[in-house]
N, C-alpha and C positions, 0 to 999 in steps of 0.2 A: 684253793677253792674250798668253800664251806661244805661241811658234811651234814647229812640229814639221816634220820631213821629211814629204813628201807621202805616203810609203808607211808611215809609222810609226803604230802604234796608240796613241791617247792614253790617259792614265790617267783614272780616274773623277774625280779632282780637276780635271784639265784640262777635261773635258767639263762638269763642274758650273760651272766659271767661265764657259765660253762660253754655256751655257744660261741662266745668270743675266743675262748681258749682253743676250742676245736678248730675254728677257722685259722687261728694262728699256727697250730701244729700241722694242719693240712698243708699250708704253704711251706713250712719248714721241712716236712717229709719230702716234698717234691724238690725243693731247692737243694737239699742235701743228698739227692739221688737215692732216697730210701723208699720211694715209690715212683711210679711212672704215670703217664696219661692214661694207660690202659686200665688202671684200677687202683684198688686200695680203698679203705674206709676207716673211719674213726667213730667210736661211740663212747658215751659216758652215762652211767646211771646216776641220777640225782633223785633220791627218794623213790617215788613210784612213777618216775618219768625216765625215759631214755632219750638222750640227745644224740643224733647220728647224722653223719654227712649224707647229702642227697645223692641220688643216682647220677652218674656221669659227672661227678665233681672233677675228675681228671680229664676225661675226653672232651667235655664241652666247656669247662672253665679253667683247665690247666691248673687246677688247685688254687686258683685265685678266688676263693669263696669268701663271702661276707658272713658275719654272724647270723643275719636274717635268713641266709640260705640253709643253715643247719636245721634239720627236722627235729621237732619235739613230738614224741609219741608216748602213749600210755603203754602199759605192759602187755596189752592185747594188740599192739601195733596200729592203733588208730592214730592218725596224724592230727595233732592239735595245733601246731604252729609250724611255719616254714613252707616254702614253695617247692614243688616238684614231688618226686616219689621217693620212697625209702630206698636205701642202698640195696643193691642186688644180693649182698651177703648178709641180709637181715637175719636169716636163720642162725648163722653162727653167732652174731653179736647178741641177739636176744637170748639165745640158749646159754651162752657163757654168763651174761649179766644176770640172768634169772637163776642159774644154777650155783654160781660162785659169788653171789652178791655179798655174802658175809666176809669175803676175803679180798675181792677186787672190785673196782668201780669203773675201769676203763679198758677198752679193747681197741687195738690197732691191728688192722690187716694191711700188709704192705708187700711191695715187690722190690725189695732191696737188691741193688745191682749185683753185689758179690754173693749174697745168700742165694740168689736165684740159681746159681751154678749148682748148689747143693740140692735145690728143689728139682732141677732138671735131671740130676743124676739119681735122685731118690736117696741121698746120703744124709744121715743124721749129722748134726753139727756138734763136735766135741769142743770143750773149752781149751784154748791154747794160751789165754792171757789170764792173769790174776783177777782182773775185773769181771771175768766170766765164769770163774769157778763156782760161784754161788748158784748158777743155773744148771750145772751138770751138763749132760748131753741132751741137746734139743732133738726130740724124736721126729721121725717122719711118720705120718699117719697113712693108712691104706688109701688108695685112690678113691675119690668120689667126685662127681662133676661139680664144677664151680656153681655156687648159688644154691646148692641142693641141701635138703634136710639131712641127707646121709652125711654130707661133709660136716655139718654142724654136730652130728652125733659122734663122728670120728674125732673132731677137734676137742669137743667137750670131754669125751672119754679119756683122752690122754692127759687131761688136767687132773683127773682123780689121783689122789695121793700126793699131789703137789700144791695143796691148798696153803700150806705154811709158806711155801716159796712165793706164791702169789701175794699173800698178806704182807710178806717182808719186802718184796720188790715186784717180781713178775715171773711168768712162765710162758713158754711158747711152744708151738708145734709147726712143723713144716708140712705143707700140702704139696705132694709131688706134682711137678710140672706147673706149679701155680704160684706159691709165695708162702709167707709166714703169717701166722695168727698169734697175737700176744695179748694176754690179759694181765693187768697189774693193779697194784693197790691204788694208784692215782694215774691221771693222764700223764703227768710229768714223768713218773717212774716208768710207765709203759713206753713212752717215746724213748727215754734213756736206754731201756733194755733193747729195743729194736735197733738202735744205733750200735750198741755194744755187740749184738749178734752179727751185724753186717761188718763191723771192724774185725771181729774174730774170723769171719769167713774170708775177708781180704788177706789177713795174715796167713791163714792156712793155704790159700791159693798161691800167694806170692812166695811163701816159704817152700811150698811144694815144688814150684818151678826152680827155685834157687838150690835148695838142699835135698829135695826129694821127699816123697810122701812118708817113707820110713823114718827119715830124720825128724819130720814134724810130729809123727806119732811118738817117737822117743822123747821129743822135747815136751810133749804134753804129759807123758808119764813122769818125766823128771820134775816138771813143775809141781805135779801133785805130790811127789815124794818129798821134795824139799819144803814146800809151803805147808803141806799137811802135817809134817813132823816138826815144824819150826817151833822153837821155844826161846823166849828172850832170857 
């Protein structure tokens, strides 16, 4: 997708490209069990516009949304294009994209099947695979009700200090009893990160059942020791 200065107004063609990609990734999230019919949302900032999935994309459309369903809004949340209402997690999306726009352009909120176990337990997600080392430990934020401004403050706050991570790939936070919020440099990178987080969660869960939690913790430390000190 093409990039624009953050204060520039995108053309209709640029918005159409982004809306098409959002619709595509919405289906992909659902089909790969990275979110469910109960929720999830996707947004991308394009210049001074934010494209975001509509409310009830999962519940009413089972994520079979079309590009024209994707809402286009200005930075004050006025709807300019698209049918329906803004996503219920608009507070988080707009806060992240307005606060970290110099580093990331896309936000995915999802309910990944394996990662939800960590959300239900209020457990941070440590990396157990080489592909996830770059993200470090994904933290759990304090509880705040879904759709609230307080949740947006918690999620945004935990991204401070991780701007370089966002600009390089992505960073995420787990909302307890809820799901994951991830902001990345592009939509492609953000989707990739969400899937990596869920794969990592799956390995921890399956490995814990087979070898035990202590063995998985030791495996994580061993990975860091070997890879962190490796020299060719």
